[in-house]
C-alpha positions as CSV (number, residue, x, y, z in Angstrom):
1,M,48.4,42.6,-16.8
2,R,52.1,41.2,-17.3
3,T,53.6,41.4,-20.6
4,E,54.5,37.3,-19.7
5,L,50.6,36.6,-18.9
6,R,49.1,38.4,-21.9
7,E,51.6,36.1,-23.6
8,R,50.3,32.9,-22.1
9,L,47.0,33.8,-22.4
10,T,47.2,34.2,-26.4
11,G,49.2,30.9,-27.1
12,L,46.6,29.3,-24.9
13,L,43.2,30.9,-27.2
14,G,45.0,33.0,-30.1
15,A,42.7,34.9,-32.2
16,R,39.8,34.4,-29.4
17,L,41.8,36.3,-27.1
18,R,41.2,40.0,-27.2
19,F,42.6,43.0,-24.9
20,A,40.7,46.3,-24.2
21,V,37.4,44.9,-25.7
22,P,34.1,47.5,-25.4
23,L,31.5,45.2,-22.9
24,A,28.5,48.1,-24.5
25,R,28.1,45.5,-27.9
26,Y,27.9,42.5,-26.1
27,T,25.1,44.0,-23.2
28,S,21.2,44.3,-23.6
29,F,21.9,48.0,-21.5
30,R,24.3,48.8,-24.5
31,V,26.3,50.6,-22.0
32,G,29.5,49.5,-20.4
33,G,33.4,50.0,-20.2
34,P,35.9,47.6,-21.7
35,A,37.0,44.2,-21.0
36,E,41.2,44.0,-19.9
37,A,41.0,41.0,-21.6
38,F,38.1,38.9,-23.5
39,A,38.2,35.4,-24.0
40,E,36.7,33.0,-25.7
41,P,37.2,29.5,-24.9
42,D,35.3,27.1,-27.6
43,T,35.8,23.7,-25.9
44,P,35.6,22.6,-22.1
45,A,39.4,22.0,-22.2
46,E,40.1,25.4,-23.6
47,L,37.9,26.5,-20.7
48,Q,39.8,24.2,-17.8
49,A,43.3,25.3,-19.3
50,L,42.2,29.3,-19.3
51,V,40.9,28.9,-15.3
52,T,43.4,26.8,-14.4
53,L,46.3,29.8,-15.6
54,L,43.9,32.6,-14.4
55,H,43.6,30.7,-10.7
56,Q,47.6,29.9,-10.5
57,E,48.0,33.6,-11.5
58,S,44.9,34.8,-9.4
59,V,43.8,36.8,-12.0
60,P,39.9,37.8,-11.5
61,Y,37.7,36.8,-13.9
62,F,33.9,37.7,-15.1
63,L,31.5,35.0,-16.8
64,L,29.3,36.6,-19.4
65,G,26.4,35.3,-20.8
66,G,23.7,36.4,-23.1
67,G,24.3,40.4,-21.2
68,T,21.4,40.8,-19.8
69,N,20.2,41.4,-16.4
70,I,23.6,43.0,-15.5
71,L,25.0,46.6,-15.1
72,V,28.3,46.6,-16.4
73,S,30.5,49.5,-15.0
74,D,31.7,53.0,-17.1
75,K,35.4,51.8,-16.0
76,G,34.5,48.0,-17.5
77,V,36.2,45.1,-15.8
78,R,39.5,44.2,-14.5
79,G,41.2,40.9,-15.2
80,V,39.3,38.8,-18.1
81,V,35.9,38.7,-18.7
82,I,34.9,35.2,-20.7
83,K,32.7,34.3,-22.7
84,L,31.6,30.6,-24.2
85,G,32.3,30.4,-27.9
86,E,30.1,28.6,-30.1
87,G,31.1,25.2,-28.9
88,F,29.2,25.5,-26.3
89,N,25.8,26.2,-27.8
90,Y,24.3,22.8,-28.3
91,S,21.1,21.3,-27.0
92,R,21.1,17.0,-27.0
93,W,18.1,15.3,-26.3
94,E,17.4,12.0,-24.7
95,E,14.2,10.1,-23.8
96,R,14.0,7.6,-21.0
97,E,11.2,7.0,-18.1
98,G,8.7,8.4,-19.8
99,A,10.3,11.6,-19.8
100,A,12.5,14.0,-22.0
101,H,16.4,15.1,-21.0
102,A,18.0,17.3,-22.7
103,R,21.5,18.3,-22.2
104,V,22.1,22.1,-23.3
105,G,25.0,24.1,-23.6
106,A,25.3,27.1,-21.3
107,A,25.8,29.3,-23.9
108,R,22.2,28.2,-26.1
109,P,20.2,31.1,-26.3
110,L,17.5,30.2,-23.6
111,G,14.9,30.8,-26.3
112,R,16.0,28.7,-28.8
113,F,16.2,26.6,-25.9
114,V,12.3,27.2,-25.2
115,R,11.2,26.8,-28.7
116,E,13.0,23.7,-29.2
117,A,11.3,21.5,-26.2
118,V,7.8,23.2,-27.5
119,G,8.0,21.8,-30.9
120,K,9.1,18.0,-29.8
121,G,6.1,18.4,-27.4
122,Y,7.7,18.7,-23.4
123,G,6.7,20.9,-21.1
124,G,8.0,22.8,-18.2
125,V,10.2,25.6,-20.2
126,E,7.3,26.7,-22.4
127,F,6.9,30.5,-19.6
128,A,11.0,31.4,-20.1
129,E,9.6,32.2,-24.0
130,G,10.2,35.4,-24.7
131,I,13.3,35.6,-21.9
132,P,16.3,37.0,-22.9
133,G,19.9,35.7,-22.5
134,S,21.7,32.2,-22.0
135,A,20.5,28.7,-20.8
136,G,23.3,29.6,-18.5
137,G,22.5,33.5,-17.5
138,G,18.7,32.2,-16.9
139,L,20.2,29.4,-14.9
140,L,22.4,31.4,-12.7
141,M,19.1,33.9,-11.9
142,N,17.0,31.2,-11.5
143,A,14.8,32.9,-14.5
144,G,11.0,32.9,-14.2
145,A,7.5,34.3,-15.4
146,F,4.3,33.6,-14.8
147,G,4.4,31.1,-12.1
148,G,7.0,29.3,-13.6
149,E,10.9,28.9,-12.8
150,L,13.7,27.0,-14.4
151,S,14.5,25.6,-11.2
152,R,11.5,23.0,-11.1
153,V,13.1,21.4,-14.2
154,V,16.9,21.7,-13.6
155,A,18.4,17.9,-12.9
156,A,22.1,18.9,-12.6
157,V,24.7,21.3,-13.9
158,S,28.1,20.8,-15.2
159,G,30.9,23.5,-14.6
160,V,34.3,24.2,-14.4
161,C,35.6,25.3,-10.5
162,P,38.0,27.4,-10.2
163,Q,40.9,25.3,-10.0
164,G,40.3,24.2,-13.5
165,T,38.8,21.0,-12.3
166,A,34.9,19.7,-13.9
167,V,32.5,19.4,-12.2
168,R,28.8,18.3,-11.6
169,L,26.1,18.8,-9.5
170,P,22.6,17.8,-9.0
171,G,19.7,20.2,-9.0
172,E,19.0,20.2,-5.4
173,K,22.4,20.8,-4.3
174,L,21.8,24.1,-6.4
175,G,20.3,26.6,-3.9
176,F,17.5,27.7,-6.1
177,A,15.9,30.8,-4.5
178,Y,14.1,33.4,-5.9
179,R,16.1,34.7,-9.0
180,R,19.1,33.5,-7.2
181,T,21.2,30.6,-7.8
182,A,23.6,29.2,-5.4
183,L,26.7,28.3,-7.3
184,P,30.0,27.6,-5.4
185,A,32.0,30.3,-5.5
186,G,33.4,31.1,-9.1
187,L,32.1,28.1,-10.5
188,I,31.8,28.2,-14.7
189,V,28.5,26.3,-15.4
190,T,29.3,25.0,-19.0
191,E,25.9,22.5,-19.3
192,I,22.6,22.0,-17.7
193,E,20.5,19.3,-18.4
194,F,16.9,19.5,-18.0
195,R,14.5,16.4,-17.2
196,L,11.0,17.6,-19.0
197,Q,7.7,15.8,-19.2
198,P,5.4,14.6,-22.5
199,Q,2.8,17.2,-23.1
200,Q,0.1,17.9,-26.0
201,P,1.7,20.2,-28.4
202,G,-1.3,22.6,-29.0
203,V,-1.7,23.1,-25.2
204,L,2.9,23.9,-25.3
205,T,2.4,25.6,-28.3
206,A,-0.7,28.1,-26.7
207,A,1.0,28.2,-23.4
208,M,3.5,29.7,-25.1
209,L,2.1,32.1,-27.5
210,E,-0.3,33.7,-24.2
211,A,3.5,34.5,-22.6
212,Q,5.0,36.3,-25.5
213,R,1.8,37.9,-26.0
214,K,2.0,39.1,-22.5
215,R,5.6,40.5,-22.8
216,Q,4.1,42.5,-25.5
217,Q,1.7,43.9,-24.2
218,T,3.8,44.6,-21.0
219,Q,7.0,44.9,-21.4
220,P,9.0,48.0,-23.4
221,H,10.6,47.2,-26.8
222,G,12.5,49.2,-29.1
223,Y,14.9,50.7,-26.2
224,P,18.1,49.2,-24.7
225,N,17.4,47.1,-21.4
226,A,17.9,44.5,-19.3
227,G,14.7,43.6,-18.1
228,S,13.1,43.7,-15.0
229,I,15.8,46.4,-12.9
230,F,14.5,44.9,-9.2
231,K,13.0,42.0,-7.3
232,N,9.3,41.7,-6.4
233,P,8.8,41.7,-2.9
234,P,7.0,39.4,-1.4
235,R,4.2,38.9,-2.5
236,A,4.1,42.2,-4.1
237,Y,5.3,43.6,-7.4
238,A,8.5,46.4,-7.6
239,G,6.8,47.8,-10.4
240,R,3.4,48.7,-8.2
241,F,6.0,50.7,-6.3
242,I,7.9,52.7,-8.8
243,E,4.7,53.9,-10.4
244,A,2.7,54.9,-7.1
245,A,5.9,56.8,-6.2
246,G,5.4,58.7,-9.5
247,L,8.7,57.8,-11.0
248,K,7.5,56.6,-14.9
249,G,9.0,58.8,-17.1
250,L,11.7,59.6,-14.9
251,G,15.1,60.1,-16.4
252,C,18.8,60.5,-15.9
253,G,20.4,61.7,-18.9
254,G,19.9,58.7,-21.7
255,A,18.4,56.4,-18.7
256,R,14.8,56.6,-18.2
257,V,12.3,54.6,-16.5
258,S,9.7,52.8,-18.9
259,E,6.1,54.4,-19.4
260,Q,5.4,51.0,-20.2
261,H,7.0,49.5,-17.3
262,A,7.8,50.6,-14.4
263,N,10.3,48.3,-13.6
264,F,12.3,48.8,-16.4
265,I,15.3,51.7,-17.1
266,V,15.6,51.9,-20.8
267,N,18.4,53.1,-22.5
268,T,16.6,55.9,-24.7
269,G,20.0,56.9,-26.3
270,G,23.3,57.1,-25.1
271,A,23.5,56.5,-21.5
272,S,26.0,55.4,-19.6
273,A,26.2,53.2,-16.5
274,V,26.7,55.7,-13.5
275,E,23.8,57.7,-15.2
276,V,21.4,54.2,-14.7
277,R,22.9,53.7,-11.5
278,R,21.7,56.6,-10.6
279,L,19.0,56.9,-11.6
280,M,18.0,53.1,-9.4
281,T,19.4,54.8,-6.7
282,Q,17.2,57.5,-6.8
283,I,14.1,55.1,-7.4
284,Q,14.8,53.0,-4.4
285,Q,15.3,56.3,-2.2
286,A,11.6,57.5,-3.4
287,V,9.8,53.9,-3.3
288,W,11.8,53.9,0.4
289,Q,10.3,57.1,1.2
290,K,6.5,56.7,-0.1
291,N,6.5,52.7,1.8
292,R,9.5,51.9,4.2
293,L,10.7,48.9,1.3
294,W,14.1,49.0,-0.2
295,L,14.2,47.6,-3.4
296,E,16.6,44.8,-4.1
297,P,18.1,45.2,-7.1
298,E,17.5,42.5,-9.8
299,V,20.1,43.4,-12.3
300,R,23.6,42.6,-11.0
301,L,26.7,45.0,-11.5
302,V,29.7,44.4,-13.3
303,G,32.9,46.1,-13.0
304,E,35.1,49.1,-11.1
305,W,32.2,51.3,-9.4
306,E,32.9,53.5,-7.2
307,E,32.3,52.9,-3.3
308,E,31.4,55.9,-1.9
309,E,28.4,56.2,-4.4
310,M,26.9,52.7,-2.7
311,Q,27.8,53.8,0.6
312,N,26.0,57.0,0.2
313,A,22.8,55.0,-1.4
314,K,22.8,52.8,1.9
315,C,23.3,55.4,4.6
316,K,20.7,57.8,2.7
317,M,18.0,54.5,3.5
318,E,19.4,54.1,6.7
319,N,18.9,57.7,7.9
320,E,15.4,58.2,6.9
321,G,14.4,56.4,9.7
């Protein structure tokens, strides 16, 4: 990054801009190399100014939420990693037309928002108790569990487009699908508006605690992980295919397929991103060989990856058939 650009970015954000920042501490996997630059804007105006500058200078950027559902390369991330500051961690409630409209900052922890909603007697997100990460990250992945999805209660989103312009989009324009949201390219979501319905607090609390109990019983704890590694195939579960292939406990360096839930890879200590990625590829190949089913990753690969490794994995799948 040019010295002049570094100085302009520093002038914009001051101490909230740093360079060569290790990203492992910011991800739930606890792996990943450094960000070339790490920016933490605290207001919409700062974010708009930052994105405008990056767009003008053709500098790539990546928005980092709660650090879940991603695998950051050991080589790190070129350009600027943007992490929304505390100014985007809020929830504002308003009752109208018999429903609650909650405007939630994208940096708000999703679990905290869920507990707020249940405490106020509003239903629609209780299924998300225990889903890690931020509200913005949950929106991006259309987080769901136990039959529920965020897409059902999103009324609108606000954000900043690559040119630095503020936009607001209604929920029906977001192209929700299974574990994805079709946001406009480069849009940084700053706020989500949820529309929730009043329900009996006791019923909501029971549903939230049941979701929590199921997670504790079925998902691994004690080791860093990124949540579900692969998307579930239609009307099936990725974990069952992985387990049927005999892959529980399979390891690659410090990365290992969880013994508790086969669709989780855990960092047992000192795992590298390459080890996790190789283990993912081995899982995909084994399931393909047994079932002719190619599992699609749910985690996003972020940063600089060896293109040859990615191509080899795909070629092996195609050549099997």
